C-alpha positions, 0 to 999 in steps of 0.5 A: 672456457676462454672468455675475453677480458671485457671493460668499458672506458671513456678514455681516448687512450684506451682506443689508441692503445689497442691493436684493432679499433672496430668502427661501423658503417651504415647504409645511407641514402647517399652511400655508406656513412661512418659511425664512430667516436670522434678521432676517425673522421679520416676513415669517412672518405675512404669508405666510397674508395674502398667500395664499402656498402655498410651491409651486415657481415661486411668487415673492411680492414684499413691500416691506421696511421702511425701513433694509433692502433695497428688496424681500423676495422669497419663493420657493416651494420645495415640501415639502422643502428639498433641493439640487434644490428650492433650486436650482429656487427660487433660479433661478426667483426670479432669472429673475423679478426685473427690473432692474439689481439686487444680490440677497442670498439669505438661505435657510439650508441644512443642508449646503455642497452645498445652499448651492452649489445655491442659488448655482448656481440663482440665477446660472443664472436670472439669464441673458439674451441681449441681444447683438442688442437695441438696448436691453439689458434690465438684469439682476441684476449681483451675487448674494450668498449669506448662509451659515454655510459658507465659499466654499471649502466651497461651492466657489464657484469651481466654481459660477462656472466651471459657470455661465459654461460654461452661459452660453457655451453659451447664447450660442453656441446663441442666436446668429444663423446668419449670424454663427455658421458653422463656421469662426467657431465653430471660431475661437471654440473655439480662442480659448476653449480657448487661454485655459485651456491646452486644445490645439486642432486644426482641419481645413478642407475640404482637411484633411478630404478628406486625412484621410478625414472624408467625412461632415462634408465631404459635409454641408457641401458645399452651403454656401459656408461650408465645414465644420470639425472641431476637436479639443480636448485637456485633458490635465493631468499625472498624469491616469489616465482619458481621456474622449472627447466628440463633439458635433454642430455643424450651425450651421444645418440646412435639411435640405439637398436634403431641405428641411424645411418652412417651420415646421421651419426656424425654430430650426435655428440650435440644431443645434450645441448638442452641440458648444457644450456639449462646448467649454464643459464642457471649459473649465470642467474646465480652469478647475477643473483636474480630474484627467482627460484629456478630448478633444473632437471638434466636428463642424461644418457648415452643411447647405444645399441648392445645386448642390454639396449632397450628394444622396440616393443619393450614397455617403460614405466615413466615416473608417475606411472604412465606406460610407453611402448617403444616403437623407435629407440631413436625417439629417445629424447622424449622418453628421458624428458617425460621423466624430467617433466613428471619430476618437475611438475611434482614440485608445482613450479609456476612454469616449466620450460624444456629445451631439447635437440628433439627432432629432425622434423624441426630442421625440415620445418624451420631449418638451422637458425630458427627453433620451434616453440610449442606449448601453452600460448601465454608461456610460448609468448613469453619465451618468444619475447625473451628470445626476440629481446636477445636476437635468438629466432624462434617460431610458434608451432601448434600442438594438435590434439588429433595427433594423439591417435598416432600414439596409441598402443595395443598394450601400453598407455602410449607409444613413443612415435608412429611408424609406417606413415608421414607424420609431423614429427616435431608436433608429434613429439610435442604432443607426447611431451604434453602428456607428462606435464602435471596439473595444479594441485586440486585442479585439472589445470595444467602447469604452464609449459613451453617446449623449445626444439633446438635441433637445428640451431644448436649446432652450426653445420653451415657457414659462420654468420654474425657472432656464430662460428661453426659447431656449437652455438649455445643457443637458448642460453641467452633466452632462458636468462632473459626469460627468468629475469622477466618472470622475476620482475613480475 
């Protein structure tokens, strides 16, 4: 997990000492306009000559005069210079810059929040994954933001923690499944948690069976590398709110006996992105000493076909007693999450959010850049507000009760899906999960719950954009951190 060294300064010398200085261009009524700190006025007349448009994702490199930086890079920010545009522009610029370089960002902002967005976007864009390359690619090693706002006002420690959390998530999701299996991911989680004072408990196969976690146990039966459940707890003194997070952690998903077609097997190492996001978000919250109690449930299994694998028509007993008839072993994520939701509910948190690469139907409905959110309206709104504030795109989806008719079983309480007809798969999975969210003690009121389906956004299989390169995206980490901060502030 290589994260660039980040700093903030108001010294002009820090700009001239950098290998590359990043400026911005904005689309104005009379043509492109330069947005930069003083000292770069010479760049302005070149914008029209070089046919700079100022559009987002544009990056134009200009050799700098002697005695200064090696290159001036002008990043387009569109027609406005708000936090979202600045985060995108800085991230796009750093993603496109090549080589082991030091970068200075000399783009002025009207407020500290926009300055933080610049630094965050730049650091996110500098990410690369070279663990398995024979020759690692050199990348930006130091990023300095030239700003009139102090590091404390910008919140540089928060930027560092959040960027490191996203990088950790990307590293885990990018890792080959031969090297990241349930027990190994559990070890990584325990080590990362312990380093920041988060307590951890791990259930192995024997403990899962003893404590009735039938969904996780069944999904992992087909692999020689057994399943795990990890409970993490960050509980600072004086915290009044309690947020529970439940993450799907299928370290590789072949579909089990309901084997996926060949093309769909590629990329299934990313099916643990929800669990990775929750782990990383919790580490960031602990580093930042956020005044909120957070428990995390990482539901880890490897879904493989074998003589011991769960079969269609097998009936599982989920923790808490509900039974599920398996009709499709490739609808396994909801089975491990069911156990996690029940366990999380038993502790009576104020809210539960689960995060999962759950359904291909999410990709069909919303594509690869927008996550589906469903659950209780008020909490869904809170999740969406948090996502909007950090520029992660979500869209609310309904949970129609009439879909329950498709989950009827002849022998069990529920089936895990419906075969033989077209159904709204993302919504059906959400309706299934809702059945395992607990109620407030002594009432029939369900604990507030939201489900975040990140099947498409978790892994970028298309062209790079903004601060997002190819492969793992680390989606949901920044949303979860912001959500917890919002809940803590109430």
